[in-house]
N, C-alpha and C positions, 0 to 999 in steps of 0.2 A: 586619272591618277597617273603619276609618273614616278619612277625610281631610277636614279643614276648612281651606279656603284663605281668606286674607284679604290686604288691603293693596292691592288694585287701586283704580283710579279714573281720572280724566281728567287728562292731562298734555300740555303743549305739546311739539312736537318738540324734542329736545335735553334734555328733562327726565329726571328719575329717579324710580323707585319701588322699594320693597322689598316683595316678596311673602313671606308666611309660610304655612306649612302645618303644622298639628298632626295628627299620626298616632296612631292607637291600634288595639288589637286584634291586634297581632302583635309579634314580636320585632324592634323597629325597628333595633337596632344590627346585626342579622345580614343586612341587605339593602341593596343599592344603592337609592338613591332618585332619582326622576326628576321633571322638570317637563315637561309637555306643554302645548300651546296649540291652540286652535281658532279660526282667523280667521273672520270673518263669511262664510257661504256655502261654507266649505271644510271638509275633514276635519281631524281631530286630527293634530297633528304633534309629533314629539319636539323638545325644546328643549335639555335638559341632564341629565346624570347625575352624581351624586356617589357614589363607591364607599363600601363599608364602611371605617371608619377615616379617611374623607376622603383616601385615598391618591391616587385618580385622579379627575379632573374632566374631563368631556367636554362639548363644545358643538356645536350645529349651526353651520354655517359663518357664517350670516347674523348670529348674535349673538355670535360669538367676539370677545373684546376689549371687549365692552360689557356682558355679563352675567356675574355671578359666582354660582355655586351653593355653598351651604354647608349643614352640618347640625349639630345639637346633640343628641347621642345621649341625654344625661341627661334632656332635656325632650321628646324625641321630636318634634323640630321640624326642618323643612327650609326653607331660605330661597332666594330668588332676588333678588339685587340687580341692578336693571336701570338702566343709564346710557345717556345719549345716545340716548334712545328715538326711534324713527322711526314714521311713520304705519303702516308695514307690520307693526309689532309689535302693532297693535291685535288683540285676541283675548280669549277666555276662557282663563285659565291654570289648570291642574290639576296636582296632584302625585299620585304613585302609586309603587308598587314592582313591582306585578305586571301592570299594564296590563289588569286585569280589574275592579278596584274603583276607582270614581271618586267624588270629592266633588262639591260643587255648583259648584266653580270660582270664580274671582274675575275680574271684567271689567277689562281694561286698555284704555283708549281714548287714542290719541295723535293729537291734531289741533290746528291753530292755534286 
């Protein structure tokens, strides 16, 4: 399995970013897909999940209403649209389905 995340960068508070993750090596459409993040000096934390068929989407409380997770099964992609970003969203963001295999992540920095 392989995950390649992209789309991170620096943004001012209140700004937006769209993260992308290309997955390969497994039957993408058969699994829920998840975004995690690791803030500086902290452990990795769950951010959002999109179920198979995009039927259910779940978010950690601190991002609910600001982030939107989506998936494209035809292209084996998962996305995270992040709006109204806050400094506490600063982290390296990862996608996964099994929480055993991780990509290199993409850095998101939110600061004035």
